[in-house]
N, C-alpha and C positions, 0 to 999 in steps of 0.2 A: 428615406434609407433604404439601401435595396437586401434582401432577406441573407443573401449570401456574406452581406459585410457584416451584417449582425452577427451570423453564424463563425465567422472569422475573430470577429470581437470576441464573442463569448469565448470559444475556443481558447485565443490569447489568453483572455482572464482566466481561465482554469489552468492553462498549465503554467501562468506564472504563479497560481496557490499551489499547485506542486511544487513548484521545482523553491518556492519560499519555503514551505513546510520539509523540503527533502534537504535544503540547505539547514535548517533548523536541528533538526532530527541529525544530522551527521556531526555539525559543528557543535553543538550543547554540550556544554563539561557534567549539566545534570541531568542524571537520567529521564527524572521526570519532565524536564522542559523536552529534551529529546523525543519522549512519549508524545507529546503537545506535538511536535513539529508532525509525527507519523501519523497526527488524527487529522491533521489539518491537507494532508498530501491525500492522504483517503478519502476525505471529504473533496477535493479536486477532481479524485478519478469520477467519483459518485456522480458530480456535475458532470466530465465527459462522457458518462453514459447517457446520460439524460439528453445530450448532442447526438447520441447516438441512437435517439428514439428507446434508449431501453430502460423505459422506467422504473421495471420491475427489477431486474439487475443494479436499477441507481437505488433503488428503495435495499434491495438485498444487502448493497456496498453499505451502507448506513448500518443496517441492522447488525450485519455481523461481524465484519470487520473493525468500523468505528466501535461499534456498539460491545459486541462480545469479547472481539480479538484483544482489542485496547486495554478492555478491563482484566482481561487474563495477563496478559503484557504486565500493568501497572502491579497485579497482585504478585508478579514475579518479582518483579523491581521490591517492591516492598518487604517477602518475605525473605531473598537475599540480602540484604542490606546489611552491615556490621551491627552487632548485637550492641556495641556502643553506643549509636547514633552517630557514626563517622559517615563522613559521606561516599558511597562506593566510587572509585576513580573512573572518572569519564574521559573522556578524550582531548579537553582541556586544549594546550597548545599543540597538539597533533593533528586538534580537529582538522586543521586546514591540511593536512596533508593526507587524512583521509578523507576530504572532500573531494582531491585531485581525480584521484581514480572513477567517486561518486559523479563525475561529470562525463570522463574520458569514456567509462564502458554505455553508458545512454548515448552519447553521440558516437560511438562505435554502431549502435543499430539504429540509430534514425537515419542518418546519411546514407548508407545504401535503400534505408525504404522510400527516402524523400527519391533516390536516384530514381529508385523503379517506377512510383505513383507518380514523379511529377512531368515523366515522359507520357505517361499513359491515363492519366488522370485519377482522380479517389474516386473509389466505388461510392456509390449512393446507399445510406443504409435503409433499412427497412423496420419497419416494426414488428416486432415476433411478440406474441399473445404469450401470457405463463404457459398456456397447454402447450404449446407448440415448443418453449425453452423445455418444460416436463419432458414430453415426446422425445425430445433430443437428450437429455439428462439420461434417461432409462431408457434410451435406443441406441444408437450407435455412440453414442459419447458415457458409457457407463465405465467401463473401465477407468478412464479419467476420470471421470467422476468418486469411484470409490479410491482413486489413489490419492486424489485431493484429502477424502478424510483421513489416510491412513497418514498422510504428512502431517495432519492437523494434530491427531491423537499423539504421533511422535514428540511433537513438539510440547503438548499439556504435557506429557510422559515426562518430559526431557523438563519442563519446568519443574514439577513436582520433585523432582530427584536430586535438582540443585540445589535444592529449598530446603529438603531433609539434610543432605552430605554437608548444607553450610552449618543449619542448627546441631549438627553432631559435632561438627571441629569446634563451635564454638565453646 
């Protein structure tokens, strides 16, 4: 088999994994199952990083997002559940209606992307060492790196605030 063909097959497999996880995350009535769909989608994204020869970023994807962020989301789900053990309201029948924009928005981004790169050709990925990645994050991309940290801090603070407000109301 040709290497390009194998790469395209691997890309298609990872995209199917991401789409399957995304569909499960959007349409699941149970929040824990929706989180499981998110985990599957995040593993697919890590696979795409491997295709881009970014092994370090793929490992960080698994450690940070699949590990830490999903555990944080899981604790937020468990802390904000109703005290009587009733299931929190999930998407239910409205899940299909919520899935339509979940497919239209990425399609609206993907179509122009393919139009541009389909005519000019896709760039070849290059391997970036962790030293170069660190120099980039602490050099020209420091502001973006710090803003991501602030967003994650705000998400954690919001989850804790929601949990305490829910407990106080019960």
